[in-house]
C-alpha positions in Angstrom: -15.2 -21.9 -26.3 -16.2 -19.1 -29.4 -14.8 -16.0 -30.1 -17.5 -12.7 -29.8 -18.3 -12.7 -33.8 -19.3 -15.9 -32.7 -16.2 -18.4 -34.9 -14.3 -20.9 -33.6 -11.2 -19.8 -31.7 -8.4 -22.3 -32.0 -7.2 -23.2 -28.5 -4.7 -25.1 -26.5 -4.6 -25.9 -23.1 -1.1 -25.0 -21.4 0.6 -27.4 -20.1 -2.0 -30.3 -21.2 0.8 -32.8 -20.8 1.1 -32.7 -17.3 -1.7 -35.4 -15.5 -4.5 -34.2 -13.5 -4.6 -35.2 -10.4 -7.9 -36.7 -8.7 -10.8 -34.4 -9.2 -11.2 -33.5 -5.4 -13.3 -30.9 -3.4 -10.5 -28.6 -1.2 -12.5 -27.2 2.2 -16.5 -26.1 3.1 -19.2 -28.7 2.8 -21.9 -28.9 0.0 -21.4 -27.6 -3.6 -20.8 -24.2 -5.1 -20.7 -24.0 -9.0 -19.6 -20.5 -9.2 -17.8 -18.2 -7.6 -17.7 -14.2 -7.4 -15.3 -11.3 -8.9 -15.3 -7.9 -8.4 -18.1 -5.7 -10.1 -20.6 -8.1 -9.7 -19.3 -10.8 -11.9 -19.9 -13.8 -11.2 -18.6 -16.7 -12.7 -19.6 -20.7 -13.5 -16.9 -22.5 -11.4 -16.5 -25.9 -10.3 -15.6 -27.3 -6.9 -14.1 -29.8 -8.3 -10.3 -29.4 -8.8 -8.8 -30.7 -11.1 -5.1 -30.8 -9.8 -4.0 -30.5 -5.8 -3.4 -26.2 -5.3 0.3 -26.2 -3.3 -0.2 -25.5 0.6 0.7 -21.8 2.0 2.9 -23.2 4.5 5.8 -24.2 2.9 5.4 -22.0 -0.4 7.4 -20.5 -2.7 4.7 -17.7 -2.2 5.1 -17.4 1.2 8.7 -18.1 1.3 9.3 -14.5 -1.0 6.6 -12.1 0.2 9.0 -12.8 4.0 11.9 -12.6 2.2 10.9 -9.2 0.5 9.4 -8.0 4.1 12.9 -9.0 5.4 14.7 -7.6 2.9 13.1 -3.9 3.4 13.3 -5.0 7.3 17.1 -5.0 6.7 17.2 -1.9 4.7 15.3 0.6 6.9 17.5 -0.8 10.1 20.8 -0.2 7.7 19.5 3.5 6.7 18.6 4.6 10.8 22.1 2.9 11.5 23.6 5.0 8.6 21.9 8.2 9.0 22.6 8.3 12.7 26.6 7.5 12.3 26.6 10.0 9.6 25.5 12.6 11.5 27.4 12.2 14.3 30.2 12.3 12.1 29.1 15.8 9.9 27.9 17.2 13.4 31.7 16.4 15.2 32.5 20.1 14.9 30.1 21.7 15.3 28.6 19.9 18.8 28.8 21.1 22.3 32.3 20.3 23.0 33.3 21.6 19.8 36.3 24.3 19.4 35.7 27.6 17.4 38.5 29.8 16.5 40.5 31.9 14.1 42.8 30.4 11.2 44.1 31.5 7.4 44.1 30.1 4.1 47.7 29.2 3.3 46.9 26.7 0.3 45.0 26.2 -2.5 45.4 22.6 -4.6 43.1 22.1 -7.3 42.1 18.3 -8.6 39.6 17.3 -10.7 36.3 14.8 -10.2 34.0 13.8 -12.7 35.0 16.7 -15.6 34.7 18.8 -12.5 37.2 21.2 -11.0 37.8 21.7 -7.5 39.6 23.3 -4.9 41.0 21.8 -1.6 42.5 24.6 0.9 45.5 24.6 3.4 44.4 26.4 6.6 46.2 27.3 9.6 45.5 27.5 13.1 46.8 27.5 17.0 45.0 24.4 19.6 46.5 25.2 23.0 49.4 26.9 22.1 50.3 24.9 19.3 50.2 26.0 15.4 48.5 23.1 13.3 47.6 22.4 10.0 44.5 20.7 7.7 42.9 20.4 4.5 39.3 21.9 3.9 37.2 21.0 0.7 35.9 23.9 -0.9 33.9 22.4 -3.2 34.7 24.5 -6.0 37.1 25.4 -8.1 39.9 27.5 -6.8 39.4 31.2 -8.6 35.8 30.8 -6.7 37.6 29.2 -3.7 38.9 31.2 -0.5 42.4 32.6 -1.5 45.3 32.0 0.4 45.8 34.7 3.6 42.1 34.9 3.6 41.3 35.2 7.6 38.2 32.8 8.2 36.8 31.0 11.4 36.7 27.6 11.7 35.1 24.7 14.1 36.8 21.7 15.5 36.5 18.5 16.9 38.8 18.6 19.5 39.1 15.0 20.1 40.6 14.8 16.2 41.8 18.6 15.8 42.6 17.7 12.4 38.4 17.2 11.6 37.5 21.1 10.8 34.4 22.9 9.0 35.2 26.5 7.7 32.2 28.4 8.7 30.3 31.2 6.6 31.5 30.4 3.1 28.7 27.0 2.6 31.3 24.7 2.3 30.4 21.0 1.9 31.6 20.1 5.2 29.3 23.0 6.9 26.8 21.5 5.2 27.0 17.7 5.0 24.7 17.3 8.0 21.6 18.8 6.3 21.5 16.6 3.2 21.7 13.5 5.8 18.7 14.9 7.8 16.9 15.3 4.2 18.0 12.4 2.4 17.7 9.9 5.2 14.3 10.5 6.2 13.1 10.3 3.0 14.5 6.8 2.7 13.3 5.7 6.2 9.6 6.8 5.5 9.9 5.2 2.0 11.6 1.7 3.1 8.8 2.2 5.8 5.8 2.4 3.6 7.2 -0.6 1.5 7.5 -2.6 4.8 3.7 -1.8 6.3 2.5 -2.7 2.3 4.0 -6.4 2.6 3.6 -6.5 6.2 -0.3 -6.1 5.3 0.2 -7.9 1.7 1.3 -10.7 4.0 -0.9 -11.1 7.0 -3.9 -10.0 4.5 -3.0 -13.0 2.3 -2.6 -15.3 5.5 -6.0 -14.7 6.1 -7.1 -15.7 2.5 -5.9 -19.0 3.0 -6.5 -19.8 6.5 -10.3 -18.6 6.4 -13.0 -21.3 5.5 -13.0 -20.1 1.7 -13.5 -22.8 -1.0 -10.7 -23.3 -3.8 -12.7 -23.5 -6.8 -11.9 -24.7 -10.7 -12.2 -22.5 -13.6 -11.6 -23.1 -17.5 -11.0 -19.7 -19.4 -9.9 -18.8 -22.7 -7.1 -16.3 -23.0 -8.1 -13.9 -25.3 -4.9 -11.3 -24.6 -1.7 -10.9 -22.4 0.1 -7.8 -21.4 3.1 -6.7 -20.0 4.4 -4.3 -17.5 6.3 -3.4 -14.7 3.6 -4.0 -12.0 3.5 -7.9 -13.5 2.0 -10.4 -16.4 -2.1 -9.3 -17.2 -4.2 -11.8 -18.5 -7.2 -11.1 -20.7 -9.5 -14.1 -20.0 -13.0 -15.0 -20.8 -15.0 -17.5 -19.4 -19.0 -18.1 -18.8 -20.9 -16.4 -16.2 -23.7 -17.9 -14.3 -26.0 -16.5 -17.1 -24.3 -18.7 -19.7 -22.9 -15.5 -21.0 -19.0 -14.9 -21.9 -17.2 -12.4 -20.0 -14.0 -11.2 -20.4 -12.2 -10.6 -17.5 -8.5 -9.5 -16.6 -5.9 -11.3 -13.9 -3.0 -9.5 -13.4 -0.3 -11.4 -11.6 1.9 -9.4 -9.0 4.5 -11.6 -10.3 6.0 -12.7 -13.7 2.9 -14.5 -13.9 2.7 -18.1 -14.8 5.2 -20.7 -16.7 5.2 -21.1 -19.7 3.8 -18.0 -20.8 -0.2 -18.5 -22.2 -0.7 -17.1 -25.4 -4.6 -15.5 -26.9 -6.6 -19.0 -27.7 -4.7 -21.4 -24.8 -7.2 -22.6 -22.4 -6.1 -21.7 -19.0 -6.8 -24.2 -16.5 -6.2 -22.7 -12.8 -8.0 -23.5 -9.3 -9.0 -20.0 -8.1 -9.0 -18.7 -3.9 -10.8 -15.7 -3.3 -13.7 -14.2 -1.1 -15.5 -11.6 -4.2 -12.7 -8.9 -3.1 -10.7 -7.8 -6.2 -7.1 -9.5 -4.8 -7.3 -13.6 -4.9 -4.7 -16.3 -5.1 -4.4 -18.8 -8.3 -2.6 -21.9 -9.0 -2.4 -22.9 -12.9 -2.5 -26.6 -13.5 0.4 -26.6 -15.4 2.6 -25.3 -12.6 3.1 -26.2 -8.5 2.8 -22.2 -7.7 1.0 -20.1 -6.3 0.2 -16.7 -7.7 -1.4 -13.5 -6.2 -3.6 -11.9 -8.5 -6.1 -9.0 -9.1 -9.3 -9.0 -10.9 -11.4 -6.2 -12.7 -13.4 -5.9 -15.5 -13.0 -4.0 -18.5 -15.9 -1.9 -20.2 -16.9 -1.9 -23.4 -14.7 1.4 -24.6 -11.6 -0.7 -22.9 -12.2 -3.6 -25.1 -12.5 -1.9 -27.7 -9.1 -0.3 -27.5 -7.3 -3.6 -27.4 -9.3 -5.0 -30.0 -11.5 -7.3 -28.0 
């Protein structure tokens, strides 16, 4: 393989000590010596595989996708249950069965939480002919809170008379349900979107493996590698069907192959692609399946990368 200036590139096989499996054609009849990638790129490829890719049933890829989707489903269920329970607790003093009555602030008790000063108010009220006492968190420093002797209106849960909220002053208990009502739907929507993404990804991946698409063997030279939160991206060079060397990118949706290929290495892999941007690959030196996305960088991107 030669670089873009025509000089020989030192190459190193990834996993070159791993013995090759018998060459085998997997899927379909006849021979197909090219494979289509996005942006009209068609690479030379062999239908004779240098190794046997793992089967989709029982693969670590399938297990990982199912576990991820299950985790998002469990998290979504937990958020819905917690939000329902939290709203029930927060709204207890304000439901149809709640009682509203007058009360008097009897005391202030200052305390510090995370370097902030807060004040707990003591209140006294009468319920069923009996004098009762309770405490209320003001969420403010004592100087800014209601002073002892102030008359207020409170809402209380008759099943738990100590469960009260002071009305009209914006104290935390009065507004607690608003935070739950805002945050819980946002979390539920985000988790639901992640769940849908993984469900659709799992379905499309299962469809890719279930159709009659053939695996192809491709040998490419690694020209570069980048790492980001979205995964490992390899810049690969291989010949297209016209005999020209073409550079394309392969983005792994996981941490990528192990060991990590270096520029100059030869990457021998089996590719299962249907002409779209997404495909599955199996590196010869591994016994794993990877989901990848392909793209073809333009000349400006190649110059920016020094390729």
